[in-house]
LORO-290472 format. One record per residue (C-alpha): x, y, z. Coordinates in steps of 0.25 Angstrom, whole numbers. Layout:
! residues N
+-------+-------+-------+
|     x |     y |     z |
+-------+-------+-------+
|     X |     Y |     Z |
...
+-------+-------+-------+
***
This chain:
! residues 114
+-------+-------+-------+
|     x |     y |     z |
+-------+-------+-------+
|    73 |   205 |   -24 |
|    71 |   195 |   -11 |
|    72 |   180 |   -12 |
|    59 |   174 |   -15 |
|    56 |   161 |    -7 |
|    40 |   153 |    -9 |
|    41 |   151 |     8 |
|    27 |   147 |     7 |
|    31 |   136 |    -4 |
|    42 |   131 |     5 |
|    35 |   130 |    17 |
|    24 |   123 |     9 |
|    34 |   111 |     3 |
|    39 |   111 |    18 |
|    27 |   109 |    27 |
|    23 |    99 |    17 |
|    34 |    94 |    19 |
|    36 |    92 |    35 |
|    19 |    88 |    34 |
|    21 |    74 |    28 |
|    32 |    72 |    37 |
|    24 |    75 |    49 |
|    26 |    61 |    61 |
|    40 |    59 |    54 |
|    50 |    58 |    66 |
|    60 |    67 |    69 |
|    65 |    77 |    59 |
|    58 |    70 |    47 |
|    46 |    77 |    54 |
|    51 |    92 |    54 |
|    63 |    95 |    48 |
|    61 |    97 |    33 |
|    73 |    92 |    26 |
|    72 |    80 |    33 |
|    56 |    80 |    31 |
|    59 |    81 |    17 |
|    67 |    68 |    17 |
|    57 |    60 |    27 |
|    44 |    65 |    18 |
|    51 |    61 |     5 |
|    57 |    46 |     8 |
|    42 |    45 |    14 |
|    36 |    47 |     2 |
|    44 |    39 |    -7 |
|    42 |    27 |     3 |
|    27 |    32 |     3 |
|    27 |    29 |   -14 |
|    34 |    19 |   -14 |
|    25 |    11 |    -3 |
|    12 |    16 |    -8 |
|    18 |     6 |   -19 |
|    21 |    -7 |   -10 |
|     9 |    -5 |    -4 |
|     1 |    -9 |   -15 |
|    11 |   -20 |   -17 |
|    11 |   -24 |    -2 |
|    -5 |   -28 |    -1 |
|    -6 |   -35 |   -12 |
|     5 |   -45 |    -6 |
|    -3 |   -44 |     7 |
|   -17 |   -47 |    -3 |
|    -9 |   -58 |   -10 |
|    -4 |   -64 |     4 |
|   -19 |   -65 |     9 |
|   -26 |   -70 |    -3 |
|   -14 |   -81 |    -2 |
|   -19 |   -83 |    12 |
|   -32 |   -86 |     8 |
|   -32 |   -94 |    -5 |
|   -22 |  -105 |     4 |
|   -35 |  -107 |    12 |
|   -40 |  -114 |     2 |
|   -29 |  -121 |    -4 |
|   -24 |  -112 |   -16 |
|   -12 |  -101 |   -16 |
|   -13 |   -88 |   -18 |
|    -8 |   -91 |   -35 |
|   -16 |  -101 |   -37 |
|   -29 |   -93 |   -31 |
|   -26 |   -81 |   -37 |
|   -25 |   -87 |   -52 |
|   -39 |   -96 |   -51 |
|   -45 |   -80 |   -46 |
|   -39 |   -77 |   -59 |
|   -45 |   -87 |   -66 |
|   -57 |   -86 |   -60 |
|   -58 |   -73 |   -64 |
|   -60 |   -68 |   -49 |
|   -57 |   -52 |   -52 |
|   -53 |   -49 |   -35 |
|   -40 |   -43 |   -33 |
|   -30 |   -47 |   -23 |
|   -35 |   -36 |   -14 |
|   -48 |   -41 |   -14 |
|   -45 |   -57 |   -12 |
|   -37 |   -55 |     1 |
|   -49 |   -47 |    10 |
|   -57 |   -57 |     5 |
|   -46 |   -69 |    10 |
|   -44 |   -61 |    21 |
|   -59 |   -56 |    25 |
|   -69 |   -64 |    18 |
|   -64 |   -77 |    17 |
|   -78 |   -84 |    12 |
|   -75 |   -74 |     0 |
|   -63 |   -80 |    -2 |
|   -66 |   -94 |    -1 |
|   -76 |   -90 |   -13 |
|   -69 |   -85 |   -21 |
|   -59 |   -98 |   -18 |
|   -69 |  -107 |   -19 |
|   -75 |   -97 |   -32 |
|   -60 |  -101 |   -39 |
|   -56 |  -116 |   -36 |
+-------+-------+-------+
***
């Protein structure tokens, strides 16, 4: 009895990896074994950086709110403390956007909490 090999599935699996490696440099894009390692590493970085991205954006929002609050003589922590105390239900993302793109609205929030 001849040996049975599922070539269709094997080819599909290899093509999937090589398609994911499109745009890589050198042998990483067209040699399966090298591409497999490169794609695996890339997936690890992608997973890790989806988490890091959230951290980076939060710190960016904090910097923007801090810059906006300091124009009115408050630190970030004082500002956020008063925002919470006055039950203003705006998250950091929205506050940062207001501080950067709509200074009048941000000033109105500062005047309300002072």
